[in-house]
N, C-alpha and C positions, 0 to 999 in steps of 0.2 A: 564482365557485366553481371553474370549470374551470381557471383559472390557478393556483389553490392546489394542486389535485390534480396538475396537470402539474409544478408546482414540486417537490412532494413526491416525485414519481416520479423527477425528475432528481436530487434529493438521494439517494434510495435507490439509484439507478443509480450515482452517484458512489462510494458506499460499497461496493457490490457489485463494481464493476469494479476498484477498488483492491485490496480484500482478496482477491477472486477471482484477480486477476492475480498477487498476491504468493503465494497458495497454489499456483498453477500453477508459478510460478518455483521455489519451495522444493521442490515435488514433482519437477520435472524435475531439479533439482540433486541431490536425494536419490537419484533413480534412476541418474543418471550415477555418483555416488559408489558406490552399491551394486553396480552392474554392473562397475565397474572396480576394486573392492576398496579404495576410498579411505576408507571409513567408519572413523572413529577415528584417521585419519592427519592429519598437518598438511599444509597446502598445499591447493590447490584445482584440480580438473580443469576447473572452469568459470571463465571469466575474471572478474576483479573488476569489469571494466567492465560486464559483464552483471548481476552480483549487486548492484551499486550503481546502475547506470544505469536498469535497468528500473523499480525502485520510484520513481525520480525522475520518469520519464516518466509512470508511472501516477498519481503524486501531482499532477503538473501538469494532467493531463486531469481528475482528480477535482476539483481546485480550480476549473477552468473550469466543470465541470458544477454544482458547488455555487454558483458565482456566478450562473449562468443560472437555477438553481432558486430563488434568492432574489430574482428580479427584481421581485416584488410588494412588497418592502420599499422604501418610498420614502426613508427616512432612510439616507443613504450610510454614516454611521458605525456605525449599528446593523447594516447589511448587512455591512460589513467585520468587525465584531466577531463576528457569527454565523459567517461563513465562516472567519475566523481561529481561532475556538474549535474548530470542527470539524476544521480542518487540524491543529491542535495535538493534539487528542484522537487523531486518526488516526495522527499521527506517534508518539505515545507507545505506542499499541497495536502499531504496526508495530515499534517498537524492542524491546518486550517479546517479540514473536513471533520477531524475528530473533535476539535473545539466546537464547531458548529453543531455536531451531533449531541455533544454533552449539554450545551446550552439549550438546544431545541427540545430535547427530551426531559430536561430538568434533573439530570443525574447530578448528584452531589450538590444540589441547591439547598439553601437554607430557607 
């Protein structure tokens, strides 16, 4: 029973660290844009390496946590399917959030 609870905590931690990190990234970028008067203008004061690299690192760490959280599943293919499904769902939610952020702030608008 302890292993399942610990696994569920790791899975919850994976989701929280990924979306918490993305929320912090978007908040910091928004603050920089607001402070410098870039809201609604094209271009970015924040490097694209940061805006694209940070979610990749967060996603990699989340996948590691998801893998460790599913260690009680003995069937390798089922474990891969569960981790892959969660990664795909997370990517889709992230894509929608990023699109909303870009449209809402007016980044790359004409």
